N, C-alpha and C positions, 0 to 999 in steps of 0.2 A: 249669620254663619256657615262657616263650609260644615259641608256633611261629609262624614266619615264611614265610610265604605270600608269592610272587611273580609277578605276572602278568605272564605273557611271551607277545611277539606271533610268535615263531620260532624253529628249535630253536638257532640261535647264541646269543639272549636267552636261553636255559633255560639251558645251558650256559653263561652267563656267571654267571647267579644261586646258580648250586649250585656254583659255583668260588668267591663269594664270602662263601656263609653260607645261603642260602637252605634251608631246610626241606622246601618242597612248592613245585612250579609248578601255575599255573593258567595251561593251554593256551590260547589263543586267535588269531584272524586278528582285521584288521579293527579298528584301535583306535579310529579316527573313530566308530565302530559302536556302540562300549561293548564290543565282542569277541563273535566269530560263532565257529561251529564251524569247526574248522582240518580243510586239507586233507586227505587220505587219507595223501599223500608227506610232510607234515611230521608228521602222528601216527608214522608208520612211521618216521623218522629219530628224533624224539623219544626213541620208544620203543627205539633200540637206543643212543642218546648220552649219554641223562641218567640217573644211577642211585637218584636221589631221585626219591621220590614226585612222580607228573605227574597232574592233573588237568584233560583238556581240558574244555573249554564245549561244551555241546548247545544252539544257536540258531540256527536259521535265516535268520532275517533280524536287523535292528534296528527299533526302534521297541518299540511294545506287548507284553505276553506270552501277548495271547491270537490263539492260534492257528488258521487251517483245519485241516479235516482231515487236504489234504495233507502241509501241512506237519507237521502232529503227526507224520502215519507216519513221515516224512521223519526225525523226531526219533528215534524208536522204533528204525530199521532204523541211524542213528548208535549210538545206545547200543550193540546189538549190535555192531558194527564196533568197536566201543572197546574194549567187553568180550572179542570175539575176540582184541584185539593184546594185550590182559594189562594194561594200565589198570589203576590197581587200584580207582581212580574215577573219577566224571566231575560237571561241574556243571551245570545246568538250573533252569528255574523255568517252572512253566505255570497263570496264572490264566485265571478267566472271567470276565465282561464286565459284574460287578460289583464285580469288585475282590478278590475270594475264591479263595483256591488250588482249582483246577481238581481236585476229589478222586478222580475217575472216571479220569482221564487221568493224574495223580500214582499212582495204583496201579497202570495199567499200567505206568507208567515203573519204578515196584518191581520189578515182576514181572521185568521186561525185565532190572535189575540186578544181579538174583539177590546173587553176594553181594559187589558193589562198594560202596564208600562214596559215598553222593550228596550234593553239596552242594546246597542252594536257593538259588540268587544273588538279585541283588537284585531282582529280580522279587518282595521281600518288604516293600521296601521301598514300592513301587505295592500292596501292599495299603489295602483298606479300614478294619478293625481288625488291627494287629497282634498285639496279645492273643490273638485267637480264631485267628489263622494259625499262632500259633506252637503254639499245643496243635492244629490238626490237623495241623503237620508231623513233632512229637511223635511223634502218633498213626501217622503214617504210617511212620515210623523213621528220616526224614531224618536225615542223622551230624550233619552242621551246617549253619548258614544265615548268609548275606556280607549283612552289614549295614552303612547308613549311618545308622541311627536312625531311618529316613523324611528324614531333613534331606539337600541336598545334599553335606553332608560328614560324617566320621563323628564328626569336632568336634562339628559345631555338634547331633550327636543324640547325643551322650555320656549324656543324661538317657534315653532309652529303654533304648540300651544296657545301661545300667547296669541296669535295670528288666528287660529281658531275662536279664540272668548271674543275676539273682537269683531268678530259677524254676525253675533247677535246671541241671544239667550234660548237660541229652538236650534240643534237640540242642546242641552247641558254638555260641556267638556267636561269628562271626569278624568284627570292626569291619575293613570295606572304605571307602572310596572319601575320598581326602584325606590318607591316612595316610602320613606321613615320618621322620627321624629328628628332626625338629626339634619334633614332635609326639606321638612315640613313648610317650615316659615316661606323658601322660595316658591314656593307655589300660593304661596296663602295671599303675599304679596304680589304676584302675577294675576291674581285676581280667580283664580281656579274657584269654583264655590263647592265642587265636592271631588273627594278625593278617593283615590282605591289602595288599600295596603295586603300583604297579605300578613304582617307583621308575624312572622312566623319564626322558628326556631325547628332542627331535628332533636329529635331526642330521644335517649339507648330505649331500646324493646325493653321489657321487664322478662325478657325468657332466660332463662339461667344455664338451662341448654341449650350449646350452639353447635349446629353441623356448619364452621365454618367455611370449610370445602365445595360447599352447596351454594347454588343460587336458582330461583325461582325465576328469575328475569334473563328475557334475553342478550341484555348486560351482564356481564361474569363480574363485571368490578363492580356489581351494584351490592350497597349495605342491604342485607336481607334484617336486621336489629337495627334500624332505627325508624322514627314515625315523624313528619311530617305536624307540627302544632301551631298554634294562634299559643301567642305572648301575649298572656293577660297586660304584664306589665307594659309590655310595648303598645297596647291598645290605651291603656290608660294614659300615657305618656304623651300621646299622638293629641290622646282628647284636652286634655290641659293646654296646649298650645293651643291648639283652635281656640280655644273658650280663653283664652289670654289675649288672644288677637283681634276679638269685638272691639 
């Protein structure tokens, strides 16, 4: 049976995902950035309230995956912190300026990870040579790779995803980006063993008073009065499809 991972941006969302059939949580902050490292408070709270495996993302900023020395030092410290809190794994990815896996830095990450399972995230989709990258990640001992097949959505990248699955089971290929109940069967039929979805929706703020002419974001068009949350019904629908597929 395929494993269902849900991307969550709060402890509350992780609880909802668990209640509706998620097998694992990717815990993040900042949905508009595509996921950043969650705060220490969120990490502690989620560790106490969620019983299924949770893998926090370690990503210090948005944008590319080529980091300064200072950013990388922060990432290593985050690895140690997540390990000390008792998490079973984490999600990370580091590239060099030429769009290749940064082998020296990833080796340092694997040493810091110790027994934790390491997922290489969609930095893989920014690699110049995905075939070379998957071989390098296998040699590093990466547990899984989250990928959209180097396309804007996993549905569009299904050909590369199929090719990567055909190479073997190490690392596991997890399809993500635009995975929903409406297209989940496509991935199951392709032999994908793990799928990743935000199963999310934007919900309005509970604020009654609103200063609509002011934004806290650098984007003046940003909506300050909505937030991204997991849709429990969407998670349950995907769980049902996976169980029917067996």
